[in-house]
N, C-alpha and C positions, 0 to 999 in steps of 0.2 A: 843353680836352677831355682831354687825356692825364692831367691830374691828376685831373679828374672820374672817370676811368675807373678809376684806381687806387684812388681812394677807394671807388669803388663795389664794386671787386671785395673790398676789405678788409672793408667792410660787408656785402656778401653772405656772404663765409667766415664772418665772425663770427655772422650770424645763422642760417646753418645749422649751425654749431656748437651753438647754444643749442638749436635745433628738434631736433638729433639725440638731445640728453640731456633734453629737457623732458618727453615721455613717460614715460621711465624715471624721472624724479624724481617724477612724480605716482603711478607705480605703487609707488615705494619709500614714499612717505608714506601712501598709503591701501590699496594691494594691490588696486585696483577699476579694471578696464577701463571700466566706464562713468564714473568719475570722470576717466579721462583724456579721455574723449571730450567730456565736460562742459567741461572747462579750455579745449578747442581752440574749443569753440562760444561760450565766454564772451570769448574773445578776438576771434572774429570778429563777433561781434553789434554791436559799435559801428559796424563798416563797413556793416551793413546798415540802422542807424537814423540813423547821424550823418554818411554821406559826404557828404550834400547840404551841410550846414552847414561842414563841413571844407572842401570845393570852393570855397564862398562866400568863406570867410575867405581862401584862398589868393589869390583874386581880388581882395580888398580890402587886404591887407596886403603890405608889400614882401617879395618874393620871397627874397632871400638872407638876410634877417633870419629870416622864417619859419622856412626850412629849417633854418637853423643851430640856433635855439631847439629846435625839434622835435627834431634829431638830438641835442641834449644832454639834453632830457628822456627820451627813449628810453635813452641811457646812463646816465642817473641811476637809472632803474628796473632795469637790468641790473645795475648795481652793489650796488644795494638788495637784489635778489634774491640776488646772490651772497654778500652779507654775512650775510644771513639763514641761506643754506644752510650755510655755514662755521660759524656758531655754533649750528647746529641748532634755530633759532627759527623756521623756515618751517613752517606748518601749512597745509591745504587752504584755509580761509578767506582766509589772506593772500595764497595763491598766486593765488586767484580774482580777488582786488581787484588785484593787480598785473597780472595777464592782461587784465582789462577797462581797466586805465589805458593799457597799451599798444596795446590796440585803439584807444582813443579819440584818443591822440596820433597814431597811424597814419593815421586819417582826414584829419589835415593834413600829415604827413609826406609820405605817397605822393604827392599832386599837387603839392607845393611842390617836391621833389626832381626829379620828372619834368621840371616845367615849368622848373625851374632849368636843369637840363641842357639844355633846349631853347635855352636863348639864347646857348649856346656855339659854335653853328656856322651856317653860313650856311643861309639857307632850302633851296638846292638839295641839302644834305647830309642832309635829313631822313631817307631810308632808310638811309643809311649808319651815322649816328648811332645809329639805332634798331638796327641790326644789331650794331653795336659794344655797345650796352647788352644786348642779348640774349647775346652772346657772353661778356660779363662776368658776367652773372647765371649763366650754365651753369657757367662756370668756377669761379667762387666756390661754386656748389652742391656741385660735385665737392669741391673742395679743403676747404670747411667740413665737409662729412659725413665725410671721411677724418680730418681734424683732431680732430673732436668725438670721434670713438673713441679716438683715440690720447691726447687731453687727458684724457678720464675716467679712462682706465686707469692714466696715470701721476700725474696732479695731482688729479682728482677733478671732481664736476659743478660745484662753485662755480666752478673755473676756467673752465669753459666759459662760463658767465654774464658773468665778469670780462673774458674776452677779447671777448665781444660789446660789452660797456660800452665798451671801448678802441676797438674798430671805429667806434662811433658817434662818439667824441670824435675820432676821426681825421677823419671825413667835416666835423663841424662847423669842426674846424682849417682845412681846406683852402677851405672856402667863402668866407671873406673875400678871399681871393687870386684867385678866378676873375674873369675880365674876359669881358663879353658880346660877341659877334660884331655888327659893324656892323648897325645897325636892327632887331636882336633884339628890343629893349624896346618898340617901337612898339605902342601898345594894351595893354601888360600893366600889372600892378599897379604904381602908383607912377609910371607915365610920364605925361608932359603930354600931355593931350588937348585938343582945340578945345572951347571952352565951348559949351553948346547950350542952348536954352529952348524952352518949350512951342510959341512961335511959329514958331521956325526949324526944329524937326525935321521931317522928312518925314513924310507921311500914314502913320499905322500904326507908327510908330516912336517908342517913348518916348525922351525925353532922355537924355544920358549919365548925369547923376546920379541917374537914377530907375530903372535897370536892373540894379544889383548886388545884387539879391536872389536868393534861392534860387528862389523861383519862376520867374524870368526864364531861369535856367539850365534847369530842368525844362521849361518851355515850349519853349524851342529846341530840346532834344535831341527833345521828342515831335512836335514840327512839322518835323523834318529826317527824309525818308524814309530816306536812307542811313545815318543813325545807327540807327534803328529797325531797320532791314535788317542792319545789322552786329550788333546785339544780338542779334537773332533767330538769326542764322546760329552766333554764338559761343556761344550758351546752349545751342543743339540739340547742337552738337558738344561740349560740356563735359559735358553730362549723359549722352550716350549714346556718347561715342567717346574721351573724355580720361582717363578714370579707368584709366590703365593699370596702376597699382600695385595695384588690384583685380582688374581682368579677366585681366590677364596672369598674376597671381600664382597666381590659381585656376586657369587654363588650363594652366600650367606644371606646378605641383604635382599637378593633378588628372589630365585627359585624356592629358597627355603623360607622365605618371609622372616628374617632375623633381623635384629637392630645392631646399633653399635656395640652394645654390651655384648651380643652373640659373638660378633667379629673378635672382640676383645678375648672372650674366652678362647676361640679358635688360635689367636694369636699365642696365648699363654700355654697352651697345649703344644703347639709348635716349638717354643722356647723350651719347655720340658723334654720333648722328644730330642731337640739338639744337645742338650746336657746328657742325656743316656747314651745318645749316638757318640758323643765324644768319648764317655767312658770305655763303651764297646770298641771304639777305634783303637783306643790306648792299649788294646790286649793285641793288636794284630803284629805281627812279627815279620812277614815278608809279604807285604801287599804287592799286588800286581796291576797292570793294566787290565788285563782279563777280569780280575776280581771288581774293578772300578766300573767296567761295563756291565758286569752282571747286575750289580747294585744299582748303577742308573736305569737299567731295563726293568729291573723290579719296582723302581720307585715311578717308572712310567706305567707300569700295569696298576700299581696302587692308586695313581692318579686316574686312569680309567673307571676304575671302580669307585673312587670317591665322586667323579663326575655324575654317576647315577644314583648317588646317594638319595633315598627317598625323604630321609628326615634330618634334623640337625643332629640328633644324637648319634646315628649312623655315621655321620661325616666326621664327629669327633673321636670315634673309635678308629677311623681310618687315617686321621690326621696325625695320630702319634707315632706309628709305624712309617710313615710317609717321611717325618721329620727325622726319624732314627735312622733310615736308610741312606737319606741324603748326607747327614753328618758323616757316617762311617765310610760312605763314598767319598766326601771330601778329604777325610782323613787318608785314606788310602792313596787318593791322587796325588796329594800334596808330598806324602813319603817318597812317591816315584818321582815326581817332579824335582825334589830337593836331593835325591841320592843318585839318581841315574847320571848327572852329567858329572864330569871331573870337577874337582874342587875348584880349580882356578877360572871355570866356566861358569860357576852357578849364578853369580849375580846377573851375567848377561843373559843366561836361561830365564832368569825370573823376570828381567826386562823383557824378553820376547812373549812371556806369559803375561806379563802386565799389559803390553799394547792390545794381545789378543783378547784378553778376558773384558779390558775396558770398551773394545768394539763391540763384542756381542752383549756387553751390559747396557751398553747405549742403544743396541738394535732391538734388544729382547721386547721391552715394554710396549713400544709403537707397533711391533710385528703382532705381537698377543693381542693387543688393543684392537687391531684391524680383525684379527680372527673372532675375537669375542663380539664385534660389532655384527659380523656376518653370520656366525654359527650360535652366539649366546654363551652364558658362561659354562653351562654343561657341554655344549659342542665343543668349546675351546679345551676344555680339561679331557675330554675323551680323545678328541683328535691329536693334541699335543702329546698324551700319553702313548698314543699308537704310534705317532712318528718316532718318538723317543726310542720303543722297544723295538719297532720294525727297523729302524736305522741301524741299532747297534747289532740286532740279530744278523742284518744283511752283511755288516762289516766282518762279523766272525766268519760267515759261511765263505765270503771273498779272500780272508786271510788264510783260512783252511785250505783253499784251492790253490793259492799262490804259492804256500810254503813259506818257511821262515826266509826272510830278508837278510842279505848280507851284513855283518856288523860293521861298524863304523871304527877305522883305525886310529886308536888313541896311543900316546904315549906310554912307555912301560910303566912309569910310576902312576898313571892317572887309574891303574886296576888296582891299586892298593886298597885293600879293604879297611884300613884304619883312617882313609881319609875320608869317610863316609859320614858327616856328622848328621845332627837331628835339627828339628825345626822348632822354633818359637815365633811367636807374632807379637807385633807392637802396633798400637793404633797410629 
C-alpha cells in the first residue's frame, strides 16, 4: 500500500503538471478560448459514452494486467504529445485525437486502478485507504500545479507532458510487485468462483457465467436505492455547490473587490481544507449514504453563509470548513460506492458512476454560469446552497414516509464480508 500510494502521488503530480499547461497549449495553437473548452469536452466525452463498457472490461480482465497496460498506454500518449510539441508538429486536429484517446483509455484505467488499490488492504481498512487516496490526490494536485509552472518556465511545455509520461510508466512498473491482502480477490476478476448452472442458481438470479454484461451492471445500480440516492446527492452537490473555482472566483473579484492574489489565497485554503478533510475521512469506519447526505447538506448551508460574506476575511474563515466537509463527504460516498456492490460487479458500477458523474460535470458549469448571470455571485451561492440542503432534506423526509425498500437479491457468496476491499486512486 505504501508503494501504491507513492506511485499515485507521482502519477497525480504528473497529471496536474500536464493539466496546468494543457489549456495554455491550446491557446498558443489556436488563440481561441472556445477551442480550449472544446478540447476539454473531447477528452471528457468518452467517459460519458464508454464508461459502462470500460467497467465491464475491468470486471472481465485480470486487474493488475489491465491497470499496467492502461497506465502504459496513457504514458505513450503523453510521450507522443511531448514529441509533437517539441518538434512543432502538433496542430489542433492531432491534439483533439490525442485527447479523445486519453479519454477512451481512462474509461478502463480509472476503475482498474481504483479496484487494484482495493486489493491491497484488509476490508476493515476501507475508509482509511480511501482517506489515504484522497490525501495523496490532494498532495499530488498541489505539487503538480506548482511544478507545472516551474517546468514550463524553465524547460517548456513539452517537458510537462514528458514528465506526465514518466509518472504513468512509474505506476506501471510498480504494479507487478503489488501483493493483495488476504481474501481481497474473492469474487474479483480472475478469481476462481464456484460453477453455476441454470438449474442450481437461486430464483431470480442469473448464473455466474451469464451476468458479466454491461446490462447487468446498469440493472444492479438502478435497482439499488442507496446507490441511486448517492448519485442524486452527489449530482445536486456537484452542480450547485462544488464549482468553487467559478463561484468563489467571481465572488472574490466582484462583490468583495479582490484580485487574482486574493483568489489564489482562497484556492490555497481550499487545498488545505481538502487535506484536513482527507485525514478526517480516513477515521470513518462505517460511512453511509445518510452520512453523505448530512455532510452535503451541511456544505450547502455553509455555502449559503459564505454567499453573505461581508468581507474577504470572513469568506476565508468559511472556506476552510466548506472544503473539509466536501472532502469527508466524498470519502464517505466513495466508500459506499466501492463496498456496496458485490466484487464481480464493482467495475461496472464504477462505469455507471463514471457516466453519471461526467454528465453532471459537463452540465454543472453552464447551469451555474446561467444562474450567476441572473442572480450574481452571491445569489448563485445562496440559491445553490438552499437547493442542496432543501433537496436532501426533502429526500430524507420522503424516505422516512416510504419506509425501507426491499433488498436486492444477490448470490450467497456476494455477502461474504471478506470480499469487500478498499479504494485507492490513480491519475
